[in-house]
LUMKOLTI-108789 format. One line per field, with one value per residue (C-alpha): residue number from 1; residue in one letter; x, y, z. Coordinates in nm, 4 decimals. Layout:
nr: [NUM|...]
rest: [A|...]
X: [X|...]
Y: [Y|...]
Z: [Z|...]
end
This chain:
nr: [1|2|3|4|5|6|7|8|9|10|11|12|13|14|15|16|17|18|19|20|21|22|23|24|25|26|27|28|29|30|31|32|33|34|35|36|37|38|39|40|41|42|43|44|45|46|47|48|49|50|51|52|53|54|55|56|57|58|59|60|61|62|63|64|65|66|67|68|69|70|71|72|73|74|75|76|77|78|79|80|81|82|83|84|85|86|87|88|89|90|91|92|93|94|95|96|97|98|99|100|101|102|103|104|105|106|107|108|109|110|111|112|113|114|115|116|117|118|119|120|121|122|123|124|125|126|127|128|129|130|131|132|133|134|135|136|137|138|139|140|141|142|143|144|145|146|147|148|149|150|151|152|153|154|155|156|157|158|159|160|161|162|163|164|165|166|167|168|169|170|171|172|173|174|175|176|177|178|179|180|181|182|183|184|185|186|187|188|189|190|191|192|193|194|195|196|197|198|199|200|201|202|203|204|205|206|207|208|209|210|211|212|213|214|215|216|217|218|219|220|221|222|223|224|225|226|227|228|229|230|231|232|233|234|235|236|237|238|239|240|241|242|243|244|245|246|247|248|249|250|251|252|253|254|255|256|257|258|259|260|261|262|263|264|265|266|267|268|269|270|271|272|273|274|275|276|277|278|279|280|281|282|283|284|285|286|287|288|289|290|291|292|293|294|295|296|297]
rest: [M|R|V|G|V|I|H|N|P|R|S|R|R|N|L|G|R|P|S|A|V|V|S|P|D|V|I|H|V|A|P|E|S|P|E|A|L|G|G|A|L|N|D|M|A|A|A|G|I|G|L|L|I|V|D|G|G|D|G|T|V|R|E|V|L|S|Q|A|L|S|A|F|G|A|A|M|P|P|L|A|V|I|P|H|G|K|T|N|A|L|A|H|D|L|G|V|P|P|R|W|S|I|E|E|A|M|A|S|A|M|D|P|G|R|R|Q|V|R|P|V|V|E|V|R|R|A|R|E|T|E|R|P|L|I|G|F|A|F|G|A|G|A|Y|V|E|A|T|R|M|A|T|Q|V|H|R|V|G|L|M|D|D|V|A|V|G|F|A|L|L|G|A|A|V|G|A|L|L|G|R|G|I|A|K|G|Q|P|I|R|L|N|D|E|D|T|A|R|L|R|F|L|V|F|A|S|T|L|E|R|L|P|L|G|L|R|P|F|G|P|T|R|A|G|L|K|L|L|D|I|D|A|P|A|R|R|L|F|A|A|L|P|E|I|L|A|G|R|E|P|G|W|L|E|P|A|G|Y|R|R|R|T|T|D|R|I|S|L|F|G|L|K|D|F|V|L|D|G|E|I|Y|A|G|G|D|V|E|V|R|R|G|P|D|V|V|F|V|T|V]
X: [5.2512|5.6188|5.8329|6.1706|6.4031|6.6919|6.9181|7.1906|7.4470|7.6189|7.3132|7.3701|7.1370|7.2371|7.6066|7.7332|7.4199|7.2914|6.9607|6.6665|6.5815|6.2141|6.1324|6.2992|6.0192|6.1417|6.3972|6.6586|6.9652|7.2377|7.3881|7.7466|7.7374|7.4914|7.5310|7.4438|7.1451|7.0205|7.0576|6.8705|6.5837|6.5590|6.5440|6.2693|6.0733|6.1016|5.9819|5.6724|5.7147|5.4154|5.6057|5.9518|6.1038|6.3988|6.6018|6.8007|6.7707|6.6875|7.0017|6.9216|6.5676|6.7111|6.9464|6.6764|6.4110|6.6598|6.6772|6.3508|6.1167|6.2833|6.3277|5.9607|5.7982|5.4189|5.4423|5.6117|5.5005|5.4216|5.7305|5.7916|6.0769|6.2548|6.4146|6.7677|6.9634|7.1340|6.8373|6.4901|6.2873|6.0709|5.9814|5.9004|5.6709|5.4929|5.4578|5.6755|5.8177|6.1952|6.1718|5.9406|6.0419|6.0328|5.7709|5.5495|5.5855|5.4775|5.1750|5.0773|5.1022|4.8063|4.5797|4.4907|4.4028|4.7632|4.8843|5.0128|5.1132|5.4006|5.5288|5.9048|6.1364|6.3212|6.6494|6.8216|7.1216|7.0902|7.1961|7.2269|7.0613|7.1017|6.8109|6.7289|6.8191|6.5152|6.4507|6.2191|6.4078|6.6185|6.8198|7.0629|7.2410|7.2720|7.1025|7.4217|7.6342|7.3767|7.4024|7.7798|7.7315|7.4777|7.7414|7.9364|7.6274|7.6054|7.9689|7.8974|7.6045|7.2975|7.0479|6.6880|6.4896|6.7854|7.0161|6.7520|6.6277|6.9841|7.0194|6.7018|6.7880|7.1604|7.1340|6.9326|7.1532|7.4630|7.3147|7.2155|7.5718|7.7013|7.8841|7.9540|7.6586|7.4372|7.5876|7.3986|7.4899|7.3644|7.0992|6.8587|6.5224|6.2770|6.2148|6.4018|6.6150|6.9122|7.0386|6.9596|7.1351|6.9581|7.0115|6.8319|6.6248|6.4465|6.1936|6.0274|5.7297|5.7324|5.4300|5.5479|5.9044|6.0988|6.0629|5.7277|5.8982|5.6691|5.8885|5.6375|5.3405|5.0216|5.0596|4.9732|5.0607|5.2838|5.6184|5.6614|5.9232|6.0774|6.2855|6.4675|6.6592|7.0028|7.0799|6.7847|6.5926|6.4348|6.5636|6.5098|6.1422|6.1023|6.2614|5.9891|5.7166|5.8763|5.9469|5.5984|5.4315|5.2678|5.2087|5.2169|5.1662|5.5123|5.7057|5.6908|5.7679|6.0704|6.2020|6.0548|5.8529|5.6537|5.5077|5.3503|5.4718|5.5462|5.8845|6.1696|6.4592|6.7743|7.0764|7.4251|7.4171|7.7472|7.6218|7.2913|7.1641|6.9204|6.8147|7.1323|7.3813|7.5768|7.6121|7.7992|7.5748|7.5360|7.2024|6.9462|6.5793|6.3729|6.0385|5.7484|5.7925|5.5596|5.3599|5.4941|5.2674|5.4104|5.2986|5.2602|5.1610]
Y: [16.0203|15.9807|15.8801|15.7075|15.7107|15.4687|15.6210|15.4130|15.6565|15.3663|15.2695|15.3268|15.6240|15.7806|15.8048|16.1605|16.3232|16.3868|16.2514|16.4897|16.5772|16.6625|16.7687|16.7990|16.5764|16.2883|16.0539|16.0389|15.8146|15.6788|15.3842|15.2905|14.9370|14.6575|14.7501|15.1129|15.0010|14.7834|15.0721|15.3095|15.0649|15.0130|15.3907|15.4183|15.1393|15.3163|15.6405|15.4618|15.5552|15.4878|15.4685|15.3277|15.4524|15.2655|15.4779|15.2206|14.9058|14.5406|14.4833|14.7738|14.6448|14.3002|14.4389|14.6582|14.3873|14.1321|14.3488|14.5456|14.2503|14.1700|14.5365|14.6247|14.2854|14.3039|14.6842|14.6638|14.9764|14.9954|15.0169|15.2409|15.1775|15.4574|15.2570|15.3945|15.0682|14.8703|14.6367|14.7233|14.4090|14.4642|14.8172|14.6815|14.4218|14.6875|14.9253|15.1967|15.4311|15.4860|15.8545|15.8166|16.0538|16.0509|16.3275|16.1258|15.8159|16.0140|16.1481|15.7975|15.6695|15.8903|15.6908|15.3449|15.2333|15.2599|14.9404|14.6043|14.3044|14.0674|13.7859|13.7860|13.4941|13.3739|13.1879|13.0103|12.7765|12.4537|12.4720|12.8513|13.0376|13.3909|13.5757|13.4543|13.6426|13.8212|13.8875|13.8180|13.6107|13.2999|13.1047|12.8122|12.6053|12.7844|13.0903|13.1595|13.1590|13.3761|13.6268|13.6354|13.7123|13.9812|14.1492|14.2177|14.3805|14.6141|14.7131|14.8475|15.0481|14.8384|14.8323|14.7668|14.5429|14.4872|14.3537|14.1513|14.0016|13.9114|13.7232|13.5236|13.4450|13.3914|13.0397|12.9137|13.0915|12.9423|12.5959|12.6534|12.7586|12.4339|12.5851|12.3867|12.5639|12.2953|12.0072|12.1003|12.0101|11.7438|11.8966|11.7083|11.8780|11.8348|11.4681|11.3102|11.0105|11.1084|11.4139|11.4535|11.6628|11.9953|12.2640|12.5446|12.6137|12.9486|13.0622|13.3977|13.5748|13.8437|13.8400|14.0454|13.9904|14.2241|14.1968|14.0221|13.6925|13.4360|13.1413|13.0219|13.0084|13.2105|13.5118|13.4246|13.5136|13.3176|13.1412|12.9936|12.7373|12.6508|12.3313|12.2075|11.8807|11.8563|11.8169|12.0347|11.8323|11.9834|12.3212|12.4908|12.4004|12.4486|12.7923|12.9980|12.8000|12.8560|13.2265|13.2963|13.1147|12.8500|12.5007|12.2370|11.8857|11.7627|12.0154|11.8364|11.4870|11.6457|11.7697|12.1211|12.1471|12.4430|12.4508|12.6881|12.6036|12.7424|12.5761|12.4343|12.2405|12.2167|12.0024|12.0248|12.3694|12.5103|12.8691|13.0497|13.3940|13.6116|13.9351|13.9593|13.8751|13.5457|13.3551|13.0395|12.7340|12.4182|12.2914|12.5685|12.6161|12.8627|12.9648|13.1905|13.4570|13.7178|13.9555|14.3075|14.5972|14.8281|15.1776|15.2143|15.4845]
Z: [14.5497|14.6335|14.3373|14.3311|14.0276|13.9761|13.7102|13.5431|13.3965|13.2161|13.0117|12.6408|12.5939|12.9254|12.8374|12.8364|12.9673|13.3190|13.4361|13.4420|13.8013|13.7713|14.1264|14.4673|14.5977|14.3802|14.5376|14.2611|14.2866|14.0582|14.2531|14.1694|14.3132|14.3997|14.7666|14.6939|14.4885|14.7732|15.0181|14.7872|14.7443|15.1204|15.1666|14.9048|15.0709|15.4064|15.2418|15.1084|14.7434|14.5184|14.1882|14.1079|13.7821|13.6294|13.3861|13.1885|12.9806|13.0411|13.2462|13.4771|13.5274|13.6062|13.8715|14.0269|14.0456|14.1799|14.4931|14.4886|14.5403|14.8717|14.9720|14.9217|14.9844|14.9675|14.9302|14.5879|14.3975|14.0240|13.8042|13.5041|13.2582|13.0726|12.7865|12.7736|12.7466|12.4717|12.4620|12.5815|12.5181|12.8269|12.7167|12.3702|12.5232|12.7303|12.4351|12.5912|12.3221|12.2995|12.3922|12.6910|12.9708|13.3496|13.3425|13.1071|13.3240|13.6301|13.4411|13.3249|13.6826|13.7762|13.5403|13.6819|13.3292|13.2173|13.3768|13.2563|13.4655|13.3945|13.6157|13.6530|13.5812|13.8913|13.8382|14.1252|14.1196|14.3143|14.6775|14.6712|14.9554|14.8169|14.6581|14.3063|13.9923|13.8511|13.4829|13.1931|12.9329|13.0102|12.7571|12.7456|12.4828|12.1498|12.2961|12.4937|12.1782|12.0027|12.2869|12.2486|11.8791|11.9652|12.1816|11.8645|11.7171|12.0169|11.9680|11.6200|11.7491|11.6699|11.9530|12.0491|11.8134|11.5773|11.8483|12.0319|11.7080|11.6181|11.9468|11.8849|11.5241|11.5728|11.7129|11.4171|11.1643|11.3263|11.2927|10.9314|10.8536|11.0001|11.2962|11.6131|11.7693|11.6080|11.8091|12.1242|12.4796|12.7204|12.9479|13.1730|13.2063|13.4944|13.5812|13.2898|13.3895|13.1737|12.9912|12.6229|12.3647|12.3376|12.0774|12.2600|12.5722|12.5836|12.8448|12.9029|13.0563|12.7860|12.5579|12.2576|12.1422|11.9109|11.5327|11.5779|11.6640|11.8281|11.9292|12.1911|11.9555|12.0110|12.2406|12.5989|12.9562|13.1943|13.1753|12.8276|12.7220|12.3856|12.4058|12.0926|12.0570|11.8955|11.6215|11.5197|11.2595|10.9477|11.0606|10.7230|10.7390|11.1153|11.1461|10.9739|11.1528|11.4954|11.4467|11.3106|11.5999|11.3831|11.5193|11.2428|11.3783|11.2797|11.4931|11.8291|11.6940|11.5216|11.8582|11.8882|12.2094|12.3436|12.6924|12.9459|13.2953|13.6415|13.6974|13.4914|13.6452|13.4320|13.5167|13.3681|13.2069|13.0870|13.0993|13.0801|12.9827|13.1732|13.0031|12.7980|13.0752|13.0653|13.3942|13.4948|13.4752|13.6784|13.8096|13.7789|13.8591|13.6565|13.8049|13.7298|13.9972|14.1426|13.9267|13.8813|13.7856|13.5159|13.4260|13.0487|12.7991]
end
């Protein structure tokens, strides 16, 4: 089996150390630009690799998949993630340990039983013809401000579950403290006639989030949506119910909606977040994308 490794030397746990080159038969690259990444993936597709290993965090996986799905097409190989980034929510979801190695990923790939499937999240701005952004966790409204706060956490060295959990909790904490984050922003969703003030929109295809948080309710597959009106009503009472995945009957009438869907259209976004990166908003469509097979422990 041919193996391709995409190594990100700028990922947090890769800083200051070279990547392990396990075999001359492994195609091993460290692209310095999106163009170089695209070229490397095209070369790997032409070589017919049977395993693609991504050595980096959530952002590296996002950049790789945003190009790999078009480079490989129907021949997309299984993916293995070596969690060396600031945040590694995908690896957490898949049960990949922090110190998993390239050699261990290659060994796991030989066992067909060590596989999990996740659909990706596709994000495309209206009227754009370029390939969509590909990731696993999309957020708008207060989630954007929470991500900005989480960036400060990264700067003091907190990573993985701590930082990701901070991002998920930060929006609610900001509202509880009475910050402007609670005011929401006007966002029109799907076929609504007019925009409504929304506190937070969060959508993901991940099934197990860090710190045991369950904002979408019971664990399930697919593209899940959490949609919260602004101002967030009864937030002190709602917060523990939302984070624990419970579904008391009063939540939805109070403006806390959970859905499983295949497509979400959002109009009038200021900004949005995909896998920890903040992008300029506008009119955006979020879709459940193709399934990707991951090699796990």
